[in-house]
gemmi code that builds the backbone of each chain (N, CA, C; Angstrom):
import gemmi

chains = {
    "A": [
        ("MET", (154.889, 88.428, 93.918), (153.574, 88.453, 94.561), (152.885, 87.091, 94.424)),
        ("LYS", (152.512, 86.498, 95.556), (151.896, 85.164, 95.511), (150.449, 85.254, 95.025)),
        ("ASN", (150.071, 84.284, 94.176), (148.672, 84.313, 93.720), (147.752, 83.706, 94.774)),
        ("LEU", (146.478, 83.991, 94.634), (145.496, 83.587, 95.647), (144.277, 82.966, 94.978)),
        ("ALA", (143.838, 81.826, 95.491), (142.593, 81.209, 95.044), (141.543, 81.372, 96.134)),
        ("VAL", (140.360, 81.829, 95.746), (139.247, 81.952, 96.688), (138.208, 80.903, 96.298)),
        ("ILE", (137.830, 80.052, 97.250), (136.823, 79.019, 96.979), (135.512, 79.402, 97.655)),
        ("ASN", (134.449, 79.380, 96.879), (133.115, 79.555, 97.456), (132.455, 78.190, 97.537)),
        ("SER", (132.285, 77.698, 98.748), (131.710, 76.361, 98.905), (130.424, 76.365, 99.726)),
        ("SER", (129.957, 77.557, 100.110), (128.717, 77.574, 100.894), (127.633, 78.391, 100.200)),
        ("ALA", (126.398, 77.986, 100.440), (125.238, 78.619, 99.808), (125.122, 80.083, 100.248)),
        ("PRO", (124.527, 80.918, 99.406), (124.381, 82.322, 99.784), (123.337, 82.525, 100.874)),
        ("TYR", (123.387, 83.688, 101.498), (122.358, 84.222, 102.416), (122.325, 83.627, 103.821)),
        ("GLY", (122.508, 82.312, 103.974), (122.408, 81.734, 105.316), (123.461, 82.302, 106.252)),
        ("ARG", (124.625, 82.559, 105.695), (125.722, 83.152, 106.460), (126.304, 84.291, 105.631)),
        ("SER", (127.275, 85.000, 106.172), (127.824, 86.148, 105.450), (128.972, 85.751, 104.531)),
        ("ASN", (129.232, 84.451, 104.415), (130.368, 83.975, 103.606), (130.386, 84.552, 102.198)),
        ("TYR", (129.235, 84.537, 101.525), (129.193, 84.941, 100.123), (129.584, 86.408, 99.949)),
        ("ARG", (129.251, 87.254, 100.921), (129.601, 88.678, 100.825), (131.061, 88.907, 101.188)),
        ("GLU", (131.485, 88.285, 102.279), (132.831, 88.558, 102.768), (133.887, 87.881, 101.895)),
        ("SER", (133.471, 86.851, 101.185), (134.360, 86.201, 100.235), (134.671, 87.139, 99.076)),
        ("ILE", (133.627, 87.750, 98.535), (133.849, 88.619, 97.377), (134.543, 89.917, 97.783)),
        ("ASP", (134.271, 90.382, 98.989), (134.996, 91.557, 99.507), (136.502, 91.282, 99.518)),
        ("LEU", (136.841, 90.105, 100.035), (138.262, 89.740, 100.123), (138.875, 89.559, 98.740)),
        ("LEU", (138.100, 88.943, 97.850), (138.589, 88.716, 96.487), (138.866, 90.048, 95.778)),
        ("LEU", (137.900, 90.956, 95.836), (138.037, 92.238, 95.130), (139.159, 93.083, 95.732)),
        ("ALA", (139.311, 93.008, 97.055), (140.401, 93.758, 97.699), (141.747, 93.286, 97.148)),
        ("ASN", (141.883, 91.974, 97.032), (143.139, 91.421, 96.492), (143.350, 91.829, 95.044)),
        ("ALA", (142.278, 91.748, 94.259), (142.378, 92.103, 92.840), (142.719, 93.580, 92.664)),
        ("SER", (142.231, 94.423, 93.576), (142.464, 95.861, 93.435), (143.933, 96.215, 93.670)),
        ("TYR", (144.670, 95.287, 94.281), (146.116, 95.496, 94.438), (146.895, 94.792, 93.322)),
        ("ASP", (146.169, 94.423, 92.272), (146.775, 93.733, 91.127), (147.416, 92.400, 91.498)),
        ("ARG", (146.900, 91.794, 92.545), (147.383, 90.459, 92.908), (146.656, 89.438, 92.028)),
        ("PRO", (147.354, 88.470, 91.458), (146.675, 87.452, 90.642), (145.716, 86.625, 91.513)),
        ("VAL", (144.455, 86.589, 91.111), (143.450, 85.851, 91.890), (142.654, 84.919, 90.984)),
        ("ALA", (142.128, 83.856, 91.569), (141.224, 82.961, 90.855), (140.042, 82.667, 91.778)),
        ("LEU", (138.898, 82.396, 91.163), (137.681, 82.166, 91.939), (137.121, 80.792, 91.601)),
        ("TYR", (136.902, 79.986, 92.634), (136.416, 78.613, 92.457), (135.042, 78.466, 93.126)),
        ("PHE", (134.164, 77.701, 92.461), (132.857, 77.404, 93.046), (132.694, 75.896, 93.144)),
        ("THR", (132.328, 75.441, 94.321), (132.076, 74.012, 94.503), (130.925, 73.817, 95.484)),
        ("GLY", (130.337, 72.624, 95.485), (129.263, 72.299, 96.425), (128.143, 73.320, 96.349)),
        ("ASP", (127.570, 73.632, 97.511), (126.452, 74.581, 97.554), (126.870, 76.002, 97.179)),
        ("GLY", (128.157, 76.244, 97.086), (128.646, 77.552, 96.651), (128.126, 77.904, 95.269)),
        ("LEU", (127.839, 76.877, 94.465), (127.325, 77.131, 93.107), (125.937, 77.768, 93.124)),
        ("TYR", (125.201, 77.572, 94.205), (123.874, 78.200, 94.300), (123.968, 79.732, 94.326)),
        ("GLN", (125.149, 80.260, 94.627), (125.336, 81.716, 94.594), (125.100, 82.262, 93.190)),
        ("LEU", (125.258, 81.392, 92.186), (125.247, 81.834, 90.793), (123.918, 81.598, 90.076)),
        ("VAL", (122.925, 81.118, 90.803), (121.616, 80.882, 90.184), (120.990, 82.227, 89.810)),
        ("LYS", (120.407, 82.269, 88.624), (119.795, 83.522, 88.149), (118.463, 83.803, 88.847)),
        ("ASN", (117.994, 85.034, 88.666), (116.676, 85.472, 89.154), (116.485, 85.292, 90.662)),
        ("GLN", (117.501, 85.642, 91.425), (117.349, 85.601, 92.873), (116.633, 86.881, 93.317)),
        ("THR", (115.786, 86.761, 94.327), (115.099, 87.955, 94.839), (115.554, 88.189, 96.278)),
        ("ALA", (116.794, 88.621, 96.365), (117.428, 88.792, 97.672), (116.705, 89.830, 98.536)),
        ("ASN", (116.080, 90.804, 97.868), (115.425, 91.862, 98.657), (114.253, 91.328, 99.483)),
        ("ALA", (113.718, 90.156, 99.091), (112.624, 89.556, 99.854), (113.072, 89.184, 101.266)),
        ("ILE", (114.381, 88.965, 101.435), (114.894, 88.673, 102.790), (115.885, 89.757, 103.217)),
        ("ASP", (115.716, 90.951, 102.643), (116.512, 92.125, 103.029), (118.010, 91.919, 102.826)),
        ("ALA", (118.356, 91.092, 101.861), (119.772, 90.882, 101.562), (120.143, 91.663, 100.303)),
        ("LYS", (121.462, 91.811, 100.092), (121.944, 92.533, 98.912), (121.843, 91.678, 97.663)),
        ("ASP", (121.634, 92.313, 96.533), (121.537, 91.617, 95.248), (122.915, 91.085, 94.848)),
        ("ILE", (123.011, 89.774, 94.851), (124.293, 89.113, 94.627), (124.797, 89.289, 93.188)),
        ("SER", (123.857, 89.425, 92.234), (124.265, 89.511, 90.819), (125.063, 90.783, 90.563)),
        ("LYS", (124.760, 91.841, 91.324), (125.528, 93.095, 91.180), (126.967, 92.888, 91.634)),
        ("MET", (127.119, 92.106, 92.710), (128.470, 91.836, 93.224), (129.282, 91.069, 92.187)),
        ("PHE", (128.652, 90.069, 91.589), (129.391, 89.277, 90.601), (129.633, 90.064, 89.312)),
        ("GLY", (128.819, 91.076, 89.074), (129.042, 91.953, 87.930), (130.366, 92.702, 88.032)),
        ("LEU", (130.874, 92.824, 89.267), (132.130, 93.552, 89.486), (133.359, 92.756, 89.038)),
        ("LEU", (133.195, 91.448, 88.870), (134.354, 90.612, 88.512), (134.981, 91.082, 87.203)),
        ("ASP", (134.116, 91.436, 86.275), (134.566, 91.938, 84.973), (135.399, 93.210, 85.135)),
        ("LEU", (134.857, 94.098, 85.955), (135.480, 95.397, 86.191), (136.885, 95.245, 86.763)),
        ("TYR", (137.059, 94.200, 87.579), (138.358, 93.958, 88.210), (139.222, 92.993, 87.385)),
        ("ASP", (138.757, 92.684, 86.178), (139.508, 91.776, 85.291), (139.758, 90.400, 85.900)),
        ("ILE", (138.792, 89.907, 86.643), (138.943, 88.561, 87.217), (138.361, 87.560, 86.222)),
        ("GLU", (139.243, 86.822, 85.579), (138.832, 85.927, 84.492), (139.013, 84.456, 84.832)),
        ("ASP", (139.836, 84.165, 85.824), (140.073, 82.766, 86.190), (138.980, 82.301, 87.144)),
        ("ILE", (137.904, 81.782, 86.551), (136.741, 81.357, 87.331), (136.455, 79.891, 86.989)),
        ("TYR", (136.313, 79.062, 88.033), (136.201, 77.628, 87.805), (135.009, 77.036, 88.563)),
        ("PHE", (134.338, 76.076, 87.907), (133.198, 75.383, 88.513), (133.530, 73.894, 88.648)),
        ("CYS", (133.119, 73.315, 89.753), (133.293, 71.873, 89.962), (132.181, 71.131, 89.212)),
        ("GLN", (132.597, 70.301, 88.270), (131.626, 69.599, 87.417), (130.702, 68.679, 88.227)),
        ("GLN", (131.299, 67.925, 89.123), (130.517, 66.983, 89.919), (129.435, 67.710, 90.725)),
        ("SER", (129.786, 68.869, 91.289), (128.822, 69.638, 92.083), (127.686, 70.158, 91.212)),
        ("LEU", (128.003, 70.551, 89.979), (126.979, 71.023, 89.043), (125.988, 69.899, 88.739)),
        ("ILE", (126.530, 68.708, 88.469), (125.681, 67.559, 88.128), (124.772, 67.201, 89.301)),
        ("GLU", (125.368, 67.151, 90.482), (124.588, 66.771, 91.676), (123.427, 67.726, 91.937)),
        ("ARG", (123.608, 68.988, 91.536), (122.585, 70.007, 91.793), (121.740, 70.323, 90.558)),
        ("ASN", (121.983, 69.589, 89.493), (121.248, 69.796, 88.243), (121.353, 71.243, 87.758)),
        ("LEU", (122.536, 71.818, 87.857), (122.747, 73.201, 87.414), (123.451, 73.196, 86.053)),
        ("ASP", (122.963, 74.066, 85.166), (123.537, 74.192, 83.830), (124.590, 75.305, 83.857)),
        ("PRO", (125.851, 74.961, 83.609), (126.915, 75.977, 83.692), (126.738, 77.113, 82.687)),
        ("ASN", (125.915, 76.891, 81.657), (125.675, 77.950, 80.668), (124.515, 78.853, 81.053)),
        ("ASN", (123.917, 78.577, 82.181), (122.768, 79.378, 82.596), (122.959, 79.898, 84.029)),
        ("LEU", (124.176, 80.363, 84.300), (124.467, 80.926, 85.620), (124.780, 82.416, 85.477)),
        ("LEU", (124.892, 83.111, 86.592), (125.127, 84.562, 86.569), (126.436, 84.943, 85.879)),
        ("ILE", (127.438, 84.083, 86.008), (128.729, 84.353, 85.366), (129.193, 83.088, 84.637)),
        ("THR", (130.138, 83.256, 83.738), (130.659, 82.077, 83.054), (131.974, 81.646, 83.705)),
        ("GLY", (132.186, 80.353, 83.665), (133.416, 79.815, 84.226), (133.774, 78.530, 83.529)),
        ("GLU", (134.974, 78.066, 83.807), (135.430, 76.821, 83.188), (135.017, 75.651, 84.085)),
        ("VAL", (134.394, 74.644, 83.475), (133.959, 73.473, 84.236), (135.120, 72.489, 84.351)),
        ("LEU", (135.427, 72.093, 85.582), (136.578, 71.214, 85.813), (136.138, 69.871, 86.402)),
        ("THR", (136.720, 68.791, 85.897), (136.529, 67.486, 86.535), (137.289, 67.508, 87.858)),
        ("SER", (137.027, 66.522, 88.688), (137.695, 66.479, 90.003), (139.217, 66.530, 89.839)),
        ("GLN", (139.694, 65.758, 88.885), (141.140, 65.699, 88.648), (141.689, 67.077, 88.241)),
        ("GLN", (140.988, 67.712, 87.303), (141.412, 69.042, 86.838), (141.340, 70.062, 87.964)),
        ("TRP", (140.292, 69.935, 88.751), (140.064, 70.840, 89.885), (141.261, 70.824, 90.830)),
        ("PHE", (141.667, 69.620, 91.220), (142.751, 69.531, 92.196), (144.099, 69.930, 91.585)),
        ("THR", (144.276, 69.623, 90.316), (145.511, 70.022, 89.649), (145.609, 71.545, 89.596)),
        ("LYS", (144.498, 72.160, 89.194), (144.442, 73.626, 89.080), (144.668, 74.273, 90.452)),
        ("LEU", (143.963, 73.753, 91.426), (144.052, 74.337, 92.773), (145.463, 74.181, 93.347)),
        ("ALA", (146.079, 73.057, 93.031), (147.426, 72.793, 93.552), (148.454, 73.765, 92.975)),
        ("SER", (148.103, 74.423, 91.867), (149.032, 75.387, 91.279), (148.916, 76.761, 91.949)),
        ("SER", (147.977, 76.891, 92.892), (147.827, 78.163, 93.602), (148.852, 78.249, 94.723)),
        ("ASP", (149.338, 79.463, 94.968), (150.255, 79.654, 96.091), (149.505, 79.613, 97.418)),
        ("GLN", (148.345, 80.272, 97.424), (147.568, 80.383, 98.656), (146.082, 80.180, 98.341)),
        ("VAL", (145.363, 79.628, 99.316), (143.941, 79.322, 99.115), (143.152, 79.753, 100.355)),
        ("VAL", (142.016, 80.379, 100.135), (141.074, 80.602, 101.243), (139.710, 80.072, 100.819)),
        ("ASN", (139.008, 79.489, 101.768), (137.735, 78.841, 101.492), (136.620, 79.510, 102.295)),
        ("PHE", (135.547, 79.836, 101.611), (134.375, 80.416, 102.294), (133.158, 79.526, 102.079)),
    ],
    "B": [
        ("MET", (165.097, 76.549, 106.519), (165.021, 78.008, 106.517), (163.650, 78.459, 107.004)),
        ("ALA", (163.660, 79.539, 107.764), (162.378, 80.029, 108.296), (161.492, 80.551, 107.167)),
        ("GLN", (160.211, 80.230, 107.253), (159.250, 80.721, 106.261), (158.343, 81.776, 106.895)),
        ("ARG", (157.838, 82.648, 106.025), (156.930, 83.692, 106.510), (155.484, 83.214, 106.402)),
        ("PHE", (154.779, 83.244, 107.509), (153.389, 82.785, 107.562), (152.445, 83.959, 107.828)),
        ("VAL", (151.248, 83.856, 107.252), (150.136, 84.723, 107.629), (148.975, 83.815, 108.009)),
        ("LEU", (148.316, 84.124, 109.118), (147.123, 83.363, 109.493), (145.902, 84.237, 109.263)),
        ("ILE", (144.872, 83.662, 108.657), (143.590, 84.364, 108.559), (142.584, 83.584, 109.398)),
        ("VAL", (142.005, 84.263, 110.381), (141.117, 83.593, 111.333), (139.677, 84.008, 111.029)),
        ("ASN", (138.925, 83.111, 110.408), (137.525, 83.377, 110.065), (136.587, 82.765, 111.102)),
        ("SER", (137.128, 81.844, 111.894), (136.280, 81.089, 112.823), (135.981, 81.879, 114.084)),
        ("ASP", (134.787, 81.663, 114.591), (134.342, 82.241, 115.846), (135.282, 81.789, 116.976)),
        ("PRO", (135.585, 82.683, 117.934), (136.468, 82.274, 119.036), (135.884, 81.138, 119.884)),
        ("GLN", (134.572, 80.949, 119.809), (133.948, 79.850, 120.566), (134.127, 78.505, 119.866)),
        ("SER", (134.645, 78.523, 118.651), (134.786, 77.272, 117.902), (136.213, 76.743, 118.002)),
        ("GLN", (136.383, 75.506, 117.603), (137.726, 74.912, 117.659), (138.696, 75.683, 116.759)),
        ("GLY", (138.185, 76.147, 115.592), (139.040, 76.881, 114.663), (139.664, 78.105, 115.305)),
        ("GLY", (138.857, 78.844, 116.054), (139.345, 80.051, 116.723), (140.449, 79.739, 117.711)),
        ("HIS", (140.329, 78.593, 118.355), (141.314, 78.173, 119.351), (142.567, 77.593, 118.681)),
        ("SER", (142.349, 76.807, 117.620), (143.480, 76.182, 116.920), (144.416, 77.230, 116.330)),
        ("ALA", (143.850, 78.361, 115.912), (144.664, 79.431, 115.330), (145.735, 79.878, 116.322)),
        ("LEU", (145.320, 80.039, 117.579), (146.275, 80.451, 118.617), (147.352, 79.386, 118.826)),
        ("LYS", (146.915, 78.121, 118.904), (147.868, 77.029, 119.127), (148.884, 76.952, 117.970)),
        ("PHE", (148.352, 77.134, 116.761), (149.210, 77.063, 115.578), (150.210, 78.219, 115.579)),
        ("ALA", (149.723, 79.405, 115.933), (150.595, 80.589, 115.977), (151.746, 80.360, 116.948)),
        ("ARG", (151.414, 79.820, 118.113), (152.439, 79.572, 119.122), (153.458, 78.525, 118.647)),
        ("ALA", (152.922, 77.472, 118.022), (153.799, 76.402, 117.521), (154.753, 76.932, 116.443)),
        ("LEU", (154.235, 77.816, 115.599), (155.068, 78.427, 114.551), (156.249, 79.164, 115.157)),
        ("LEU", (155.933, 80.012, 116.124), (156.971, 80.854, 116.719), (157.980, 80.016, 117.488)),
        ("GLU", (157.476, 78.966, 118.156), (158.380, 78.094, 118.919), (159.316, 77.317, 117.999)),
        ("SER", (158.869, 77.090, 116.756), (159.727, 76.334, 115.836), (160.573, 77.254, 114.949)),
        ("GLY", (160.584, 78.543, 115.296), (161.497, 79.469, 114.624), (160.998, 80.033, 113.303)),
        ("GLN", (159.704, 79.825, 112.983), (159.138, 80.405, 111.761), (158.777, 81.873, 112.014)),
        ("ILE", (158.505, 82.578, 110.936), (158.140, 84.000, 111.054), (156.633, 84.146, 110.882)),
        ("LEU", (156.003, 84.768, 111.847), (154.554, 85.005, 111.749), (154.361, 86.488, 111.422)),
        ("SER", (154.097, 86.771, 110.141), (154.058, 88.168, 109.687), (152.792, 88.897, 110.129)),
        ("GLN", (151.714, 88.155, 110.255), (150.438, 88.804, 110.595), (149.390, 87.756, 110.957)),
        ("VAL", (148.550, 88.091, 111.935), (147.322, 87.315, 112.139), (146.176, 88.258, 111.789)),
        ("PHE", (145.407, 87.873, 110.778), (144.314, 88.728, 110.300), (142.989, 88.113, 110.728)),
        ("PHE", (142.223, 88.858, 111.538), (140.939, 88.361, 112.024), (139.834, 88.871, 111.103)),
        ("TYR", (139.086, 87.913, 110.534), (138.076, 88.231, 109.523), (136.793, 87.493, 109.871)),
        ("GLN", (135.689, 87.872, 109.256), (134.381, 87.254, 109.524), (134.156, 87.162, 111.044)),
        ("ASN", (133.629, 86.012, 111.527), (133.359, 85.911, 112.960), (134.626, 85.796, 113.806)),
        ("GLY", (135.753, 85.658, 113.154), (137.024, 85.620, 113.874), (137.289, 86.902, 114.649)),
        ("ILE", (136.699, 88.005, 114.182), (136.970, 89.312, 114.825), (136.494, 89.363, 116.282)),
        ("HIS", (135.537, 88.482, 116.627), (135.026, 88.493, 118.006), (136.126, 88.180, 119.023)),
        ("ALA", (137.208, 87.585, 118.564), (138.332, 87.297, 119.471), (138.942, 88.580, 120.015)),
        ("SER", (138.745, 89.703, 119.295), (139.389, 90.956, 119.709), (138.457, 91.865, 120.511)),
        ("ASN", (137.329, 91.317, 120.931), (136.389, 92.095, 121.742), (136.876, 92.134, 123.194)),
        ("ALA", (137.203, 93.337, 123.654), (137.751, 93.497, 125.012), (136.739, 93.101, 126.089)),
        ("LEU", (135.478, 93.029, 125.714), (134.443, 92.723, 126.713), (134.204, 91.222, 126.892)),
        ("ASN", (135.006, 90.410, 126.211), (134.938, 88.958, 126.435), (135.276, 88.670, 127.889)),
        ("CYS", (134.407, 87.988, 128.611), (134.803, 87.569, 129.967), (134.318, 86.155, 130.251)),
        ("PRO", (135.126, 85.181, 129.843), (134.779, 83.784, 130.112), (134.822, 83.482, 131.615)),
        ("ALA", (134.120, 82.426, 132.027), (134.124, 82.016, 133.439), (135.568, 81.694, 133.857)),
        ("SER", (135.817, 81.823, 135.163), (137.203, 81.743, 135.655), (137.847, 80.376, 135.408)),
        ("ASP", (137.045, 79.333, 135.241), (137.634, 78.011, 135.000), (137.710, 77.677, 133.503)),
        ("GLU", (137.419, 78.682, 132.660), (137.484, 78.448, 131.212), (138.719, 79.108, 130.610)),
        ("PHE", (139.118, 78.600, 129.467), (140.289, 79.136, 128.765), (140.014, 80.560, 128.291)),
        ("ASN", (140.950, 81.477, 128.555), (140.766, 82.865, 128.143), (141.569, 83.134, 126.869)),
        ("LEU", (140.886, 82.992, 125.751), (141.535, 83.108, 124.445), (142.086, 84.515, 124.215)),
        ("LEU", (141.309, 85.522, 124.611), (141.740, 86.904, 124.408), (143.066, 87.177, 125.110)),
        ("GLU", (143.124, 86.771, 126.384), (144.365, 86.973, 127.156), (145.553, 86.316, 126.483)),
        ("GLN", (145.327, 85.135, 125.902), (146.415, 84.386, 125.272), (146.904, 85.064, 123.987)),
        ("TRP", (145.971, 85.628, 123.216), (146.385, 86.382, 122.024), (147.208, 87.604, 122.447)),
        ("GLN", (146.753, 88.260, 123.514), (147.458, 89.455, 123.984), (148.860, 89.104, 124.481)),
        ("LEU", (148.947, 87.950, 125.133), (150.243, 87.489, 125.631), (151.194, 87.218, 124.460)),
        ("LEU", (150.657, 86.582, 123.435), (151.449, 86.280, 122.238), (151.968, 87.578, 121.603)),
        ("HIS", (151.091, 88.576, 121.584), (151.464, 89.879, 121.023), (152.579, 90.525, 121.853)),
        ("GLN", (152.440, 90.441, 123.174), (153.453, 91.046, 124.052), (154.801, 90.344, 123.918)),
        ("GLU", (154.742, 89.015, 123.857), (155.984, 88.242, 123.838), (156.707, 88.313, 122.492)),
        ("HIS", (155.945, 88.335, 121.415), (156.561, 88.213, 120.087), (156.266, 89.388, 119.153)),
        ("GLN", (155.552, 90.384, 119.649), (155.190, 91.567, 118.832), (154.488, 91.170, 117.526)),
        ("VAL", (153.715, 90.091, 117.581), (152.972, 89.655, 116.388), (151.881, 90.676, 116.081)),
        ("GLU", (151.767, 91.034, 114.808), (150.709, 91.956, 114.382), (149.369, 91.248, 114.427)),
        ("LEU", (148.468, 91.732, 115.271), (147.112, 91.188, 115.344), (146.179, 92.220, 114.715)),
        ("ILE", (145.731, 91.927, 113.495), (144.905, 92.897, 112.770), (143.460, 92.424, 112.730)),
        ("THR", (142.562, 93.263, 113.198), (141.132, 92.981, 113.128), (140.570, 93.725, 111.929)),
        ("CYS", (139.927, 92.997, 111.023), (139.398, 93.616, 109.801), (138.338, 94.654, 110.155)),
        ("VAL", (138.547, 95.864, 109.718), (137.666, 96.959, 110.130), (136.260, 96.802, 109.564)),
        ("ALA", (136.136, 96.358, 108.323), (134.793, 96.207, 107.726), (134.015, 95.110, 108.440)),
        ("ALA", (134.700, 93.998, 108.714), (134.047, 92.878, 109.401), (133.670, 93.262, 110.827)),
        ("SER", (134.500, 94.074, 111.477), (134.241, 94.388, 112.880), (133.199, 95.500, 113.039)),
        ("LEU", (133.105, 96.400, 112.060), (132.037, 97.413, 112.118), (130.669, 96.724, 112.079)),
        ("ARG", (130.550, 95.708, 111.217), (129.286, 94.959, 111.121), (128.936, 94.254, 112.423)),
        ("ARG", (129.990, 93.857, 113.160), (129.753, 92.984, 114.310), (129.943, 93.688, 115.652)),
        ("GLY", (130.237, 94.973, 115.592), (130.278, 95.740, 116.831), (131.546, 95.633, 117.643)),
        ("VAL", (132.694, 95.650, 116.976), (133.965, 95.785, 117.701), (134.678, 97.008, 117.124)),
        ("LEU", (134.828, 98.053, 117.951), (135.367, 99.320, 117.455), (136.462, 99.850, 118.363)),
        ("ASP", (137.414, 100.546, 117.785), (138.387, 101.246, 118.617), (137.821, 102.636, 118.957)),
        ("SER", (138.539, 103.370, 119.791), (137.970, 104.624, 120.299), (137.759, 105.635, 119.174)),
        ("GLU", (138.662, 105.657, 118.219), (138.548, 106.620, 117.123), (137.277, 106.392, 116.301)),
        ("LEU", (137.046, 105.108, 115.961), (135.856, 104.775, 115.175), (134.574, 104.968, 115.974)),
        ("ALA", (134.629, 104.627, 117.254), (133.448, 104.780, 118.106), (133.058, 106.255, 118.177)),
        ("ASN", (134.063, 107.135, 118.282), (133.788, 108.577, 118.277), (133.197, 109.016, 116.962)),
        ("GLN", (133.831, 108.537, 115.890), (133.378, 108.878, 114.541), (131.917, 108.495, 114.320)),
        ("GLN", (131.564, 107.302, 114.807), (130.206, 106.772, 114.617), (129.258, 107.242, 115.737)),
        ("GLN", (129.789, 108.058, 116.632), (129.024, 108.591, 117.762), (128.386, 107.479, 118.593)),
        ("LEU", (129.208, 106.493, 118.918), (128.740, 105.386, 119.748), (129.195, 105.587, 121.191)),
        ("ALA", (128.489, 104.936, 122.111), (128.711, 105.185, 123.536), (130.078, 104.713, 124.014)),
        ("SER", (130.607, 103.644, 123.408), (131.871, 103.132, 123.925), (132.640, 102.369, 122.852)),
        ("ASP", (133.885, 102.116, 123.137), (134.688, 101.306, 122.232), (135.062, 100.011, 122.951)),
        ("ASN", (135.460, 98.993, 122.205), (135.717, 97.689, 122.823), (136.779, 96.858, 122.102)),
        ("LEU", (137.651, 97.504, 121.327), (138.736, 96.734, 120.713), (139.805, 96.473, 121.775)),
        ("ALA", (140.139, 95.217, 121.977), (141.098, 94.846, 123.022), (142.492, 95.372, 122.692)),
        ("SER", (143.273, 95.688, 123.740), (144.645, 96.145, 123.501), (145.463, 95.000, 122.897)),
        ("GLY", (146.422, 95.364, 122.090), (147.216, 94.354, 121.386), (146.705, 94.123, 119.978)),
        ("PHE", (145.431, 94.436, 119.740), (144.848, 94.321, 118.403), (144.782, 95.703, 117.761)),
        ("ARG", (144.809, 95.713, 116.434), (144.703, 96.962, 115.700), (143.708, 96.756, 114.559)),
        ("LEU", (142.826, 97.757, 114.347), (141.914, 97.665, 113.211), (142.676, 97.957, 111.928)),
        ("GLY", (142.402, 97.171, 110.907), (143.076, 97.397, 109.628), (142.171, 96.979, 108.480)),
        ("GLY", (142.426, 97.508, 107.321), (141.634, 97.174, 106.149), (142.110, 95.893, 105.484)),
        ("LEU", (141.304, 95.401, 104.561), (141.692, 94.213, 103.793), (143.007, 94.449, 103.050)),
        ("GLY", (143.279, 95.712, 102.708), (144.512, 96.053, 102.003), (145.751, 95.635, 102.776)),
        ("GLU", (145.675, 95.715, 104.091), (146.828, 95.302, 104.914), (147.035, 93.810, 104.834)),
        ("PHE", (145.912, 93.096, 104.744), (146.013, 91.647, 104.572), (146.623, 91.326, 103.208)),
        ("VAL", (146.172, 92.029, 102.191), (146.647, 91.760, 100.831), (148.160, 91.948, 100.747)),
        ("THR", (148.643, 93.089, 101.208), (150.071, 93.384, 101.026), (150.960, 92.406, 101.799)),
        ("ILE", (150.546, 92.057, 103.013), (151.389, 91.157, 103.817), (151.267, 89.714, 103.330)),
        ("SER", (150.052, 89.262, 103.023), (149.896, 87.857, 102.616), (150.486, 87.605, 101.228)),
        ("ALA", (150.416, 88.604, 100.352), (150.955, 88.422, 98.995), (152.470, 88.207, 99.023)),
        ("ALA", (153.096, 88.610, 100.120), (154.542, 88.452, 100.240), (154.915, 87.287, 101.149)),
        ("ALA", (153.898, 86.591, 101.696), (154.164, 85.497, 102.634), (154.351, 84.178, 101.893)),
        ("ASP", (155.096, 83.256, 102.510), (155.272, 81.938, 101.902), (154.015, 81.089, 102.057)),
        ("LYS", (153.383, 81.211, 103.210), (152.211, 80.368, 103.484), (151.082, 81.198, 104.086)),
        ("LEU", (149.881, 80.874, 103.622), (148.681, 81.460, 104.226), (147.879, 80.312, 104.817)),
        ("ILE", (147.572, 80.406, 106.103), (146.817, 79.333, 106.756), (145.497, 79.912, 107.259)),
        ("GLN", (144.416, 79.229, 106.902), (143.087, 79.714, 107.292), (142.506, 78.873, 108.426)),
        ("PHE", (141.927, 79.553, 109.389), (141.245, 78.854, 110.493), (139.790, 79.268, 110.541)),
    ],
}
model = gemmi.Model(1)
for chain_id, residues in chains.items():
    chain = gemmi.Chain(chain_id)
    for i, (resn, *xyz) in enumerate(residues, 1):
        res = gemmi.Residue()
        res.name, res.seqid = resn, gemmi.SeqId(i, " ")
        for name, pos in zip(("N", "CA", "C"), xyz):
            atom = gemmi.Atom()
            atom.name, atom.element = name, gemmi.Element(name[0])
            atom.pos, atom.b_iso = gemmi.Position(*pos), 0.0
            res.add_atom(atom)
        chain.add_residue(res)
    model.add_chain(chain)
structure = gemmi.Structure()
structure.add_model(model)
structure.setup_entities()
C-alpha cells in the first residue's frame, strides 16, 4: 500500500480546501493507509487557536483537527520558514507537529509515494 | 514497463488544470501506461455535469472525457460528497433527495472517497490537477 502525503497550503474559509483536504486525509486513514499531513504557507493559519468560524457560518475547524488523534495520524509537519514569516508559534497551535527546515521538508516529502496539495 | 496511474482532478473545468488533466490522460494511454482511475474532486466534479453546454466554437471538455471513457473504458469517478455540495447528482441520488432532476453525465459514476483510496493506494503514480 503506497503512503500518501497531504499538504495544506491555503488559508481556511476562503475556499473549501481546508474541509475537503481533511475529508480526503481521514478517508485514507480509515483504510489504514499510511498518511502524513504537512502545513506550509497560509495553510498554517488553519491551526490558529480561538477561531470563531460560526461568525461566518463555517464549521469549527478545531473539531476537525481533533479527529487526527482518533485516526492515529501522528506524522504532522510544519514548514519552519512559513511559521517565521507569519510570526506563528508552533507551540501555540491547535495541534502539535514537527517543525522542518526547507531542506528537511523536501527530504521528508520526497520519501512519500504520493502527494496531494490543497 | 507500464505503470499504473491515478489522476485526481481538483481543478475547475474552466481552468487550465481541468483541461490539462484530459490531455495528460490521453498522453498516458497513447504511451501505453495504465490509467486505473480518474477521480474528480472539489471543483473538478463540475466536469461531470451533463448540463454543460459550451458555445459551438469552444472546446467541449465533457464530450472529450466521455470519448476517452468510450475508447479506453477509463473509470471516471465523481466524488459523491463533493458533488452533492455542488449539485451534480445521478438519478438514484436525485430521487433519494427528492430533487427535480439529475445531471450526472453518462460515462461518469458517483463514488466515495473509499474508491479513490483503494485504487490510488495500489497505483504507482498519483497525479493531481
